[in-house]
DSSP file (Angstrom, degrees, kcal/mol; ACC not computed):
  #  RESIDUE AA STRUCTURE BP1 BP2  ACC     N-H-->O    O-->H-N    N-H-->O    O-->H-N    TCO  KAPPA ALPHA  PHI   PSI    X-CA   Y-CA   Z-CA
    1    1 A M              0   0    0      0, 0.0     2,-0.1     0, 0.0    44,-0.0   0.000 360.0 360.0 360.0 136.1  134.3  128.2   43.5
    2    2 A S     >  -     0   0    0      1,-0.1     4,-2.2     4,-0.0     3,-0.2  -0.348 360.0-112.4 -73.4 158.3  134.4  129.4   39.9
    3    3 A D  H  > S+     0   0    0      1,-0.2     4,-2.5     2,-0.2     5,-0.2   0.864 115.9  57.4 -59.1 -37.1  137.6  131.0   38.5
    4    4 A G  H  > S+     0   0    0      1,-0.2     4,-1.7     2,-0.2    -1,-0.2   0.912 109.0  44.0 -61.6 -43.0  135.9  134.4   38.3
    5    5 A L  H  > S+     0   0    0      2,-0.2     4,-2.2     1,-0.2    -1,-0.2   0.878 111.7  53.6 -70.8 -36.3  135.0  134.4   42.0
    6    6 A L  H  X S+     0   0    0     -4,-2.2     4,-2.4     1,-0.2    -2,-0.2   0.915 107.6  51.6 -61.4 -41.9  138.5  133.2   42.9
    7    7 A T  H  X S+     0   0    0     -4,-2.5     4,-2.3     1,-0.2    -1,-0.2   0.885 108.4  51.7 -60.2 -39.4  140.0  136.1   40.9
    8    8 A D  H  X S+     0   0    0     -4,-1.7     4,-2.1     2,-0.2    -2,-0.2   0.893 108.8  49.7 -66.3 -40.0  137.7  138.5   42.9
    9    9 A V  H  X S+     0   0    0     -4,-2.2     4,-2.0     1,-0.2    -2,-0.2   0.919 112.6  48.2 -63.0 -43.1  138.9  137.1   46.2
   10   10 A E  H  X S+     0   0    0     -4,-2.4     4,-1.2     2,-0.2    -2,-0.2   0.880 107.8  55.5 -64.2 -38.5  142.5  137.4   45.0
   11   11 A A  H  < S+     0   0    0     -4,-2.3     3,-0.5     1,-0.2     4,-0.4   0.917 108.9  46.4 -62.3 -43.5  141.8  141.0   43.9
   12   12 A I  H >< S+     0   0    0     -4,-2.1     3,-1.5     1,-0.2    -1,-0.2   0.900 108.7  57.2 -63.7 -39.3  140.6  142.0   47.3
   13   13 A G  H 3< S+     0   0    0     -4,-2.0    -1,-0.2     1,-0.3    -2,-0.2   0.749  99.8  59.0 -63.6 -24.5  143.6  140.3   48.8
   14   14 A R  T 3< S+     0   0    0     -4,-1.2     2,-0.9    -3,-0.5    -1,-0.3   0.571  80.4  96.5 -81.7  -8.7  145.9  142.5   46.7
   15   15 A I    X   -     0   0    0     -3,-1.5     3,-1.7    -4,-0.4   136,-0.0  -0.733  64.8-158.3 -84.7 107.1  144.5  145.6   48.3
   16   16 A G  T 3  S+     0   0    0     -2,-0.9     4,-0.3     1,-0.3    -1,-0.2   0.727  83.7  56.6 -61.5 -26.8  147.0  146.4   51.1
   17   17 A C  T 3> S+     0   0    0      1,-0.2     4,-2.4     2,-0.1    -1,-0.3   0.478  77.3  97.5 -87.3  -0.6  144.8  148.5   53.2
   18   18 A I  H <> S+     0   0    0     -3,-1.7     4,-2.7     1,-0.2     5,-0.3   0.918  81.2  50.8 -57.9 -48.1  142.0  145.9   53.6
   19   19 A P  H  > S+     0   0    0      0, 0.0     4,-2.2     0, 0.0    -1,-0.2   0.904 112.6  48.1 -57.2 -37.9  143.2  144.6   57.0
   20   20 A S  H  > S+     0   0    0     -4,-0.3     4,-2.8     2,-0.2    -2,-0.2   0.896 110.3  51.4 -67.9 -39.5  143.2  148.2   58.3
   21   21 A I  H  X S+     0   0    0     -4,-2.4     4,-2.5     2,-0.2     5,-0.2   0.942 111.2  47.3 -61.2 -47.5  139.8  148.9   56.9
   22   22 A L  H  X S+     0   0    0     -4,-2.7     4,-2.0     1,-0.2    -2,-0.2   0.910 113.5  48.6 -61.8 -41.9  138.4  145.8   58.6
   23   23 A E  H  X S+     0   0    0     -4,-2.2     4,-2.5    -5,-0.3    -2,-0.2   0.919 111.6  48.9 -63.4 -44.7  140.1  146.8   61.9
   24   24 A L  H  X S+     0   0    0     -4,-2.8     4,-2.6     1,-0.2    -2,-0.2   0.894 110.1  51.5 -63.8 -39.5  138.8  150.4   61.7
   25   25 A C  H  X S+     0   0    0     -4,-2.5     4,-2.0     2,-0.2     6,-0.4   0.892 110.2  49.9 -64.1 -38.8  135.2  149.2   61.0
   26   26 A A  H  X S+     0   0    0     -4,-2.0     4,-2.8    -5,-0.2     5,-0.4   0.929 113.4  45.1 -64.5 -45.0  135.4  146.9   64.0
   27   27 A R  H  < S+     0   0    0     -4,-2.5    -2,-0.2     1,-0.2    -1,-0.2   0.891 113.2  50.6 -65.7 -39.3  136.7  149.7   66.3
   28   28 A L  H  < S+     0   0    0     -4,-2.6    -1,-0.2    -5,-0.2    -2,-0.2   0.877 124.9  26.0 -66.5 -38.8  134.1  152.1   64.9
   29   29 A T  H  < S-     0   0    0     -4,-2.0   101,-0.3    -5,-0.2    -2,-0.2   0.703  91.5-132.6 -99.5 -22.9  131.1  149.8   65.4
   30   30 A G     <  +     0   0    0     -4,-2.8     2,-0.2     1,-0.3    -3,-0.2   0.608  59.1 143.8  75.0  11.6  132.3  147.5   68.2
   31   31 A M        -     0   0    0     -6,-0.4    -1,-0.3    -5,-0.4    94,-0.2  -0.558  49.1-142.9 -90.0 151.9  131.1  144.6   66.1
   32   32 A G  S    S+     0   0    0     92,-0.3    20,-3.3    -2,-0.2    21,-0.6   0.684  80.3  52.3 -91.3 -20.6  132.9  141.3   66.0
   33   33 A Y  E     +AB  51 124A   0     91,-1.8    91,-2.3    18,-0.2     2,-0.4  -0.953  58.5 169.3-125.0 115.2  132.6  140.1   62.4
   34   34 A I  E     +AB  50 123A   0     16,-2.3    16,-2.8    -2,-0.5     2,-0.3  -0.974  14.1 157.8-122.6 136.3  133.6  142.5   59.6
   35   35 A A  E     -AB  49 122A   0     87,-2.7    87,-2.8    -2,-0.4     2,-0.5  -0.979  39.4-131.6-153.9 163.8  133.9  141.3   56.0
   36   36 A I  E     -AB  48 121A   0     12,-2.3    11,-3.3    -2,-0.3    12,-1.3  -0.993  31.9-165.9-116.3 126.5  134.0  142.1   52.3
   37   37 A S  E     -AB  46 120A   0     83,-2.8    83,-1.3    -2,-0.5     2,-0.5  -0.847  18.6-140.0-114.1 151.2  131.7  139.8   50.2
   38   38 A R  E     -AB  45 119A   0      7,-2.9     7,-2.1    -2,-0.3     2,-0.4  -0.947  29.3-169.5-103.7 127.2  131.5  139.3   46.5
   39   39 A V  E     +A   44   0A   0     79,-2.3     2,-0.2    -2,-0.5     5,-0.2  -0.972  16.2 167.4-128.0 129.7  127.9  139.0   45.5
   40   40 A T        -     0   0    0      3,-2.7    34,-0.1    -2,-0.4    78,-0.0  -0.672  56.4 -89.5-119.3-177.4  126.3  137.9   42.2
   41   41 A E  S    S+     0   0    0     -2,-0.2     3,-0.0     1,-0.2    33,-0.0   0.803 127.3  21.3 -63.1 -26.5  122.7  137.1   41.5
   42   42 A T  S    S+     0   0    0      1,-0.1    23,-0.4    23,-0.1     2,-0.3   0.464 119.3  57.6-121.5  -3.9  123.4  133.5   42.4
   43   43 A R        -     0   0    0     21,-0.1    -3,-2.7    22,-0.1     2,-0.4  -0.952  45.5-172.3-137.0 150.9  126.6  133.5   44.5
   44   44 A W  E     +AC  39  63A   0     19,-0.7    19,-1.7    -2,-0.3     2,-0.4  -0.985  15.4 172.5-138.2 127.6  128.0  134.9   47.7
   45   45 A I  E     -AC  38  62A   0     -7,-2.1    -7,-2.9    -2,-0.4     2,-0.4  -1.000  32.2-123.5-138.6 138.9  131.7  134.5   48.7
   46   46 A A  E     +A   37   0A   0     15,-2.7    14,-3.6    -2,-0.4    -9,-0.2  -0.677  26.9 177.6 -78.8 127.6  133.7  136.0   51.6
   47   47 A C  E     +     0   0A   0    -11,-3.3     2,-0.3    -2,-0.4   -10,-0.2   0.790  69.6   5.7 -99.8 -36.8  136.7  137.9   50.2
   48   48 A A  E    S-A   36   0A   0    -12,-1.3   -12,-2.3    10,-0.1    -1,-0.4  -0.986  71.8-171.9-150.2 140.5  138.3  139.3   53.4
   49   49 A V  E     -A   35   0A   0     -2,-0.3     2,-0.4   -14,-0.2   -14,-0.2  -0.991  24.5-171.1-142.4 141.7  137.2  138.6   57.0
   50   50 A R  E     -A   34   0A   0    -16,-2.8   -16,-2.3    -2,-0.4     2,-0.8  -0.909  23.5-179.9-124.9 101.6  137.9  139.8   60.5
   51   51 A D  E     +A   33   0A   0     -2,-0.4   -18,-0.2   -18,-0.2     3,-0.1  -0.816  25.0 146.7-112.5  93.3  136.1  137.3   62.7
   52   52 A M  S    S+     0   0    0    -20,-3.3   -19,-0.2    -2,-0.8    -1,-0.1   0.348  72.8  63.1 -99.5   2.7  136.5  138.1   66.4
   53   53 A A  S    S-     0   0    0    -21,-0.6    -1,-0.1    -3,-0.1   -20,-0.1   0.478 106.0-118.5-106.1  -5.6  132.9  136.8   67.1
   54   54 A G        +     0   0    0    -22,-0.2   -21,-0.1    -3,-0.1    -2,-0.1   0.814  62.3 145.0  74.6  30.5  133.4  133.2   66.0
   55   55 A F        -     0   0    0      2,-0.1     3,-0.1   -23,-0.1    -1,-0.0   0.797  52.0-140.3 -71.0 -26.1  130.9  133.1   63.2
   56   56 A G        +     0   0    0      1,-0.2     2,-0.7    -5,-0.0    -1,-0.1   0.569  56.8 129.0  84.6   8.9  133.2  130.8   61.3
   57   57 A V        -     0   0    0      4,-0.1    -1,-0.2     3,-0.0     2,-0.2  -0.890  39.0-172.1 -99.8 115.1  132.9  132.1   57.8
   58   58 A A    >   -     0   0    0     -2,-0.7     3,-2.4     1,-0.1   -12,-0.3  -0.533  36.0 -71.2-104.4 167.2  136.4  132.7   56.5
   59   59 A A  T 3  S+     0   0    0      1,-0.3   -12,-0.2    -2,-0.2    -1,-0.1  -0.355 123.3  26.7 -56.4 132.5  137.8  134.3   53.3
   60   60 A G  T 3  S+     0   0    0    -14,-3.6    -1,-0.3     1,-0.4     2,-0.2   0.177  92.0 126.3  95.0 -15.5  137.1  132.0   50.4
   61   61 A D    <   -     0   0    0     -3,-2.4   -15,-2.7   -15,-0.1     2,-0.4  -0.474  48.4-146.9 -75.5 147.2  134.0  130.5   52.0
   62   62 A E  E     -C   45   0A   0    -17,-0.2     2,-0.3    -2,-0.2   -17,-0.2  -0.930  11.3-167.4-118.3 139.5  130.8  130.5   50.1
   63   63 A L  E     -C   44   0A   0    -19,-1.7   -19,-0.7    -2,-0.4     2,-0.5  -0.852  39.4 -93.8-116.8 157.0  127.3  130.8   51.4
   64   64 A D    >   -     0   0    0     -2,-0.3     3,-2.7     1,-0.2     4,-0.1  -0.606  35.3-138.8 -66.5 120.2  124.0  130.3   49.6
   65   65 A V  G >  S+     0   0    0     -2,-0.5     3,-1.5   -23,-0.4     6,-0.3   0.792 100.3  64.3 -56.6 -29.0  123.1  133.8   48.5
   66   66 A D  G 3  S+     0   0    0      1,-0.3    -1,-0.3   -24,-0.2    30,-0.1   0.605  95.9  58.6 -72.2  -9.6  119.5  133.2   49.4
   67   67 A T  G <  S+     0   0    0     -3,-2.7    -1,-0.3    28,-0.0     2,-0.2   0.278 100.2  73.2 -98.4  10.3  120.5  132.9   53.1
   68   68 A T  S <  S-     0   0    0     -3,-1.5     3,-0.5    -4,-0.1     4,-0.1  -0.623  86.4-118.2-115.2 174.6  122.1  136.4   53.1
   69   69 A I  S >> S+     0   0    0     -2,-0.2     4,-1.6     1,-0.2     3,-0.9   0.331  87.4 103.6 -90.1   5.8  120.7  140.0   53.2
   70   70 A C  H 3>  +     0   0    0     -5,-0.3     4,-3.1     1,-0.3     5,-0.2   0.715  66.3  66.9 -67.4 -20.8  122.4  140.6   49.8
   71   71 A G  H 3> S+     0   0    0     -3,-0.5     4,-1.8    -6,-0.3    -1,-0.3   0.923 105.6  43.9 -60.7 -42.1  119.1  140.3   47.9
   72   72 A E  H <> S+     0   0    0     -3,-0.9     4,-0.9     2,-0.2    -2,-0.2   0.876 113.6  50.6 -69.0 -38.4  118.1  143.5   49.7
   73   73 A V  H ><>S+     0   0    0     -4,-1.6     5,-0.7     1,-0.2     3,-0.6   0.926 111.3  48.7 -63.9 -44.3  121.5  145.0   49.0
   74   74 A R  H 3<5S+     0   0    0     -4,-3.1    -2,-0.2     1,-0.2    -1,-0.2   0.859 102.4  62.9 -63.9 -36.5  121.3  144.1   45.3
   75   75 A A  H 3<5S+     0   0    0     -4,-1.8    -1,-0.2    -5,-0.2    -2,-0.2   0.814 125.4   8.9 -61.1 -31.2  117.8  145.6   45.0
   76   76 A G  T <<5S-     0   0    0     -4,-0.9    -2,-0.2    -3,-0.6    -1,-0.2   0.991  83.8-130.9 -76.5 -64.7  119.0  149.1   45.8
   77   77 A P  T   5 +     0   0    0      0, 0.0     2,-0.3     0, 0.0    -3,-0.2   0.738  62.3 140.8 -63.5 143.5  121.9  148.8   45.8
   78   78 A R      < -     0   0    0     -5,-0.7     2,-0.2    -6,-0.2    -2,-0.2  -0.957  54.9 -95.2-147.7 161.2  121.8  150.6   49.1
   79   79 A A        -     0   0    0     -2,-0.3     2,-0.4    29,-0.1    29,-0.2  -0.496  35.4-155.5 -74.1 149.6  123.3  150.6   52.6
   80   80 A I  E     -D  107   0A   0     27,-1.7    27,-2.4    -2,-0.2     2,-0.4  -0.997  10.6-175.8-130.2 136.1  121.5  148.7   55.3
   81   81 A L  E     +D  106   0A   0     -2,-0.4     2,-0.5    25,-0.2    25,-0.2  -0.986   4.8 176.5-136.0 122.1  121.8  149.5   59.0
   82   82 A I  E     -D  105   0A   0     23,-3.6    23,-2.2    -2,-0.4     3,-0.2  -0.944   8.4-179.0-129.7 109.8  120.2  147.5   61.7
   83   83 A D  S    S+     0   0    0     -2,-0.5    46,-2.5     1,-0.3     2,-0.3   0.914  83.2   5.0 -69.4 -43.9  120.8  148.4   65.3
   84   84 A H    >>  -     0   0    0     44,-0.2     3,-1.5     1,-0.1     4,-0.7  -0.871  62.7-157.2-150.0 105.1  118.7  145.7   66.9
   85   85 A V  G >4 S+     0   0    0     18,-2.9     3,-1.5    -2,-0.3    -1,-0.1   0.890  93.7  58.1 -52.3 -46.8  117.1  143.0   64.7
   86   86 A A  G 34 S+     0   0    0      1,-0.3    -1,-0.3    17,-0.1     6,-0.1   0.752 115.1  37.2 -60.0 -24.0  114.4  142.1   67.2
   87   87 A R  G <4 S+     0   0    0     -3,-1.5    -1,-0.3     4,-0.0    -2,-0.2   0.394  89.1 112.3-107.4   1.3  113.2  145.7   67.2
   88   88 A D    <X  -     0   0    0     -3,-1.5     4,-1.6    -4,-0.7     5,-0.1  -0.634  59.5-147.5 -82.1 126.8  113.7  146.5   63.5
   89   89 A P  T  4 S+     0   0    0      0, 0.0    -1,-0.1     0, 0.0     4,-0.1   0.769  95.8  34.0 -65.6 -24.8  110.4  147.0   61.7
   90   90 A I  T  4 S+     0   0    0      2,-0.1     3,-0.3     1,-0.1    -5,-0.0   0.861 127.5  31.3 -95.4 -43.1  111.8  145.6   58.4
   91   91 A F  T >4 S+     0   0    0      1,-0.2     3,-1.5     2,-0.1    -1,-0.1   0.404  83.2 101.7-103.0   2.1  114.2  142.8   59.5
   92   92 A H  T 3< S+     0   0    0     -4,-1.6    -1,-0.2     1,-0.3    -2,-0.1   0.796  97.2  31.9 -61.2 -27.5  112.7  141.5   62.8
   93   93 A D  T 3  S+     0   0    0     -3,-0.3    -1,-0.3    -5,-0.1    -2,-0.1   0.248  89.5 131.9-109.3  11.7  111.3  138.5   61.0
   94   94 A H    <>  -     0   0    0     -3,-1.5     4,-1.0     1,-0.1    -3,-0.1  -0.391  57.6-135.7 -68.9 140.4  114.0  138.1   58.3
   95   95 A R  H  > S+     0   0    0      1,-0.2     4,-2.5     2,-0.2     5,-0.2   0.819  94.4  65.1 -65.3 -33.2  115.4  134.6   57.9
   96   96 A T  H  > S+     0   0    0      1,-0.2     4,-2.5     2,-0.2     5,-0.3   0.928 100.0  46.4 -65.4 -49.8  119.0  135.6   57.8
   97   97 A P  H  >>S+     0   0    0      0, 0.0     4,-1.6     0, 0.0     5,-1.2   0.898 115.9  48.0 -59.7 -37.5  119.5  137.0   61.3
   98   98 A R  H  <5S+     0   0    0     -4,-1.0    -2,-0.2     2,-0.2    -3,-0.1   0.926 112.4  49.0 -66.0 -43.3  117.7  134.0   62.7
   99   99 A L  H  <5S+     0   0    0     -4,-2.5    -1,-0.2     1,-0.2    -3,-0.2   0.909 123.2  29.9 -63.7 -44.2  119.8  131.6   60.6
  100  100 A Y  H  <5S-     0   0    0     -4,-2.5    -1,-0.2    -5,-0.2    -2,-0.2   0.509 105.0-123.2 -99.4  -5.6  123.2  133.1   61.5
  101  101 A G  T  <5 +     0   0    0     -4,-1.6     2,-0.3    -5,-0.3    -3,-0.2   0.895  56.9 143.1  72.3  42.4  122.3  134.4   65.0
  102  102 A F      < -     0   0    0     -5,-1.2    24,-0.3    -6,-0.2    -1,-0.2  -0.874  35.2-171.7-116.6 154.0  123.1  138.1   64.7
  103  103 A E  S    S+     0   0    0     22,-2.8   -18,-2.9    -2,-0.3     2,-0.3   0.554  73.8  44.6-113.3 -16.9  121.3  141.1   66.2
  104  104 A S  E     + E   0 125A   0     21,-1.9    21,-1.5   -20,-0.2     2,-0.3  -0.973  60.3 172.7-133.2 150.4  123.1  144.0   64.5
  105  105 A Y  E     +DE  82 124A   0    -23,-2.2   -23,-3.6    -2,-0.3     2,-0.3  -0.990   8.1 176.1-155.1 139.6  124.1  144.5   60.9
  106  106 A I  E     +DE  81 123A   0     17,-2.0    17,-2.5    -2,-0.3     2,-0.3  -0.982  11.4 168.2-144.4 138.6  125.6  147.2   58.7
  107  107 A S  E     -DE  80 122A   0    -27,-2.4   -27,-1.7    -2,-0.3    15,-0.2  -0.997  18.5-163.9-148.9 153.3  126.6  147.1   55.1
  108  108 A S  E     - E   0 121A   0     13,-2.2    13,-2.3    -2,-0.3   -29,-0.1  -0.998  31.1-116.4-133.8 132.2  127.5  149.4   52.3
  109  109 A P  E     - E   0 120A   0      0, 0.0     2,-0.7     0, 0.0    11,-0.3  -0.394  15.2-138.6 -69.9 144.4  127.5  148.3   48.7
  110  110 A I  E     - E   0 119A   0      9,-3.0     8,-3.2    -2,-0.1     9,-1.1  -0.917  27.8-165.7-101.1 109.5  130.8  148.2   46.7
  111  111 A L  E     - E   0 117A   0     -2,-0.7     6,-0.2     6,-0.2     5,-0.1  -0.843  13.8-134.7-106.8 130.6  129.9  149.6   43.3
  112  112 A R    >   -     0   0    0      4,-3.3     3,-2.6    -2,-0.5    37,-0.1  -0.302  38.8 -96.4 -71.5 164.0  132.1  149.3   40.2
  113  113 A P  T 3  S+     0   0    0      0, 0.0    -1,-0.1     0, 0.0    -2,-0.0   0.790 126.6  55.5 -55.6 -29.5  132.5  152.5   38.1
  114  114 A N  T 3  S-     0   0    0      2,-0.1     3,-0.1     1,-0.0    -2,-0.0   0.415 123.5-105.1 -83.8   3.5  129.7  151.3   35.7
  115  115 A G  S <  S+     0   0    0     -3,-2.6     2,-0.1     1,-0.3    -1,-0.0   0.352  74.5 141.6  91.3  -5.7  127.4  151.0   38.7
  116  116 A A        -     0   0    0     -5,-0.1    -4,-3.3     1,-0.1     2,-0.5  -0.436  56.6-113.1 -70.6 143.4  127.5  147.2   38.9
  117  117 A L  E     + E   0 111A   0     -6,-0.2    -6,-0.2     1,-0.2     3,-0.1  -0.655  31.4 178.7 -79.0 122.3  127.5  145.7   42.4
  118  118 A F  E     -     0   0A   0     -8,-3.2   -79,-2.3    -2,-0.5     2,-0.3   0.883  58.1 -85.7 -80.8 -48.7  130.8  144.0   43.3
  119  119 A G  E     -BE  38 110A   0     -9,-1.1    -9,-3.0   -81,-0.3     2,-0.3  -0.885  51.2 -72.8 172.8-144.1  129.6  143.1   46.8
  120  120 A S  E     -BE  37 109A   0    -83,-1.3   -83,-2.8   -11,-0.3     2,-0.6  -0.993  12.5-135.0-147.8 154.5  129.5  144.7   50.2
  121  121 A L  E     +BE  36 108A   0    -13,-2.3   -13,-2.2    -2,-0.3     2,-0.3  -0.948  49.3 161.7 -99.3 123.0  131.5  145.8   53.1
  122  122 A F  E     -BE  35 107A   0    -87,-2.8   -87,-2.7    -2,-0.6     2,-0.3  -0.933  31.4-155.5-145.5 165.5  129.5  144.6   56.1
  123  123 A A  E     -BE  34 106A   0    -17,-2.5   -17,-2.0    -2,-0.3     2,-0.3  -0.994  10.5-177.4-140.5 145.0  129.6  143.9   59.8
  124  124 A I  E     -BE  33 105A   0    -91,-2.3   -91,-1.8    -2,-0.3     2,-0.3  -0.956   1.4-179.4-135.9 158.1  127.4  141.7   62.1
  125  125 A D  E     - E   0 104A   0    -21,-1.5   -22,-2.8    -2,-0.3   -21,-1.9  -0.987  35.8-127.0-154.2 153.6  127.3  140.9   65.8
  126  126 A R  S    S+     0   0    0     -2,-0.3    -1,-0.1   -24,-0.3   -95,-0.0   0.692  95.6  63.1 -72.9 -18.7  125.3  138.8   68.1
  127  127 A A  S    S-     0   0    0      1,-0.1   -24,-0.2   -24,-0.1   -23,-0.1  -0.742  96.9 -98.1-104.6 153.7  124.6  141.8   70.3
  128  128 A P        -     0   0    0      0, 0.0     2,-0.3     0, 0.0   -44,-0.2  -0.315  41.6-154.6 -61.2 154.6  122.6  144.9   69.4
  129  129 A A        -     0   0    0    -46,-2.5     2,-1.0   -26,-0.2     3,-0.3  -0.901  21.0-122.6-130.1 159.5  124.8  147.9   68.3
  130  130 A K        +     0   0    0     -2,-0.3   -47,-0.0  -101,-0.3   -26,-0.0  -0.785  58.5 134.8-103.2  87.8  124.3  151.7   68.3
  131  131 A L    >   +     0   0    0     -2,-1.0     3,-1.9     2,-0.1     6,-0.4   0.762  48.2  74.7-104.1 -34.0  124.8  152.4   64.7
  132  132 A A  T 3  S+     0   0    0      1,-0.3    -2,-0.1    -3,-0.3    -1,-0.1   0.832 105.4  34.9 -58.2 -39.6  122.1  154.8   63.7
  133  133 A N  T 3  S+     0   0    0      3,-0.0    -1,-0.3     2,-0.0     2,-0.2  -0.004 106.7  87.3-106.4  29.4  123.5  157.9   65.4
  134  134 A S  S <  S-     0   0    0     -3,-1.9     3,-0.3     1,-0.0     4,-0.2  -0.534  88.0-108.3-114.1-177.1  127.1  157.1   64.8
  135  135 A N  S  > S+     0   0    0     -2,-0.2     4,-2.4     1,-0.2     5,-0.2   0.304  88.9 104.5 -91.5   7.7  129.5  157.8   62.0
  136  136 A A  H  > S+     0   0    0     -5,-0.3     4,-3.0     1,-0.2     5,-0.3   0.907  75.0  50.5 -59.7 -47.4  129.5  154.2   61.0
  137  137 A A  H  > S+     0   0    0     -6,-0.4     4,-2.1    -3,-0.3    -1,-0.2   0.908 113.1  46.6 -60.9 -42.0  127.3  154.5   57.9
  138  138 A T  H  > S+     0   0    0     -4,-0.2     4,-2.4     2,-0.2    -1,-0.2   0.923 113.9  48.0 -64.8 -44.5  129.4  157.3   56.5
  139  139 A A  H  X S+     0   0    0     -4,-2.4     4,-2.8     2,-0.2     5,-0.2   0.924 111.3  49.6 -63.9 -44.8  132.7  155.4   57.2
  140  140 A F  H  X S+     0   0    0     -4,-3.0     4,-2.5     1,-0.2    -1,-0.2   0.906 111.3  50.3 -61.2 -40.9  131.4  152.2   55.6
  141  141 A S  H  X S+     0   0    0     -4,-2.1     4,-2.2    -5,-0.3    -1,-0.2   0.928 112.3  46.3 -62.5 -45.5  130.3  154.1   52.5
  142  142 A L  H  X S+     0   0    0     -4,-2.4     4,-2.2     2,-0.2    -2,-0.2   0.904 113.3  48.8 -64.8 -41.6  133.7  155.8   52.2
  143  143 A F  H  X S+     0   0    0     -4,-2.8     4,-2.5     2,-0.2    -1,-0.2   0.899 109.8  52.3 -65.1 -39.4  135.6  152.5   52.7
  144  144 A A  H  X S+     0   0    0     -4,-2.5     4,-2.3    -5,-0.2    -2,-0.2   0.901 109.7  49.5 -62.6 -40.1  133.3  150.8   50.1
  145  145 A Q  H  X S+     0   0    0     -4,-2.2     4,-2.4     2,-0.2    -2,-0.2   0.908 110.1  50.9 -63.9 -41.5  134.2  153.6   47.6
  146  146 A L  H  X S+     0   0    0     -4,-2.2     4,-2.3     2,-0.2    -2,-0.2   0.915 109.7  49.9 -62.0 -43.7  137.9  153.2   48.4
  147  147 A I  H  X S+     0   0    0     -4,-2.5     4,-2.5     1,-0.2    -1,-0.2   0.921 110.4  50.4 -61.0 -44.1  137.7  149.5   47.8
  148  148 A A  H  X S+     0   0    0     -4,-2.3     4,-2.4     1,-0.2    -2,-0.2   0.899 110.0  50.6 -61.5 -40.9  135.9  150.1   44.5
  149  149 A M  H  X S+     0   0    0     -4,-2.4     4,-2.4     2,-0.2    -1,-0.2   0.906 110.2  49.4 -63.2 -41.7  138.6  152.5   43.4
  150  150 A E  H  X S+     0   0    0     -4,-2.3     4,-2.0     2,-0.2    -2,-0.2   0.900 111.1  49.2 -64.8 -41.6  141.3  150.0   44.3
  151  151 A L  H  X S+     0   0    0     -4,-2.5     4,-2.2     2,-0.2    -2,-0.2   0.911 111.3  50.3 -62.7 -41.4  139.5  147.3   42.3
  152  152 A N  H  X S+     0   0    0     -4,-2.4     4,-2.2     1,-0.2    -2,-0.2   0.897 108.1  52.4 -63.8 -40.9  139.2  149.7   39.3
  153  153 A A  H  X S+     0   0    0     -4,-2.4     4,-1.4     1,-0.2    -1,-0.2   0.888 108.5  51.1 -62.9 -38.3  142.9  150.6   39.5
  154  154 A Q  H  X S+     0   0    0     -4,-2.0     4,-0.5     2,-0.2    -1,-0.2   0.914 108.7  51.6 -63.3 -41.8  143.7  146.9   39.4
  155  155 A D  H >< S+     0   0    0     -4,-2.2     3,-1.1     1,-0.2    -2,-0.2   0.906 109.1  49.7 -61.3 -41.6  141.5  146.5   36.3
  156  156 A R  H 3< S+     0   0    0     -4,-2.2    -1,-0.2     1,-0.2    -2,-0.2   0.802 105.7  58.6 -67.3 -28.2  143.3  149.4   34.6
  157  157 A G  H 3<        0   0    0     -4,-1.4    -1,-0.2     1,-0.2    -2,-0.2   0.557 360.0 360.0 -78.7  -8.5  146.7  147.8   35.4
  158  158 A R    <<        0   0    0     -3,-1.1    -1,-0.2    -4,-0.5    -2,-0.1   0.487 360.0 360.0 -76.3 360.0  145.8  144.6   33.5
C-alpha cells in the first residue's frame, strides 16, 4: 500500500463516529458488510469495515479496483442501489456480484469539497434487501457527506 493510501486509512480511523455510522447503516439496511473504501482510478482499499457476513475484507485490505463496482461510482459519481442483483436490469450480469457472492448493494460517493471522489460508503449482503423504498439511500448520502466534512476538517487542521 502506498503512503498516500495508508494516510487515507488513518484519516478515516481518526473520525470518531465511524463505528457508529457503520452500525447505523447495518441496522438501517439489515446488511452484513458495511465499509468505507478509498478509491482512485487504479486502487481500491478498505478504510473502515463492519463485517458480520464473513466476506473477509478488513480495513487496510486492497482489492483490484477492476473487480469492484467503483468504476460505475467514479463515472457519476453517483449513488448505486441494488435490491436484488439477479433481478436488476443493469447489474444482473455484472462480474463483481458474481465474484464476491452478493445479492444486494448500496453505496454513496464520498466527495471532497473540490468534487473529487475520495471513495464510498457502501454495504453488501448475500441476500436481497429492500432498499429502494427505504430511507437507506438518504442516510448513506448524509453519512457520506459527514465523512467528507470530517476529512476536510482534518485537512484544515494540518
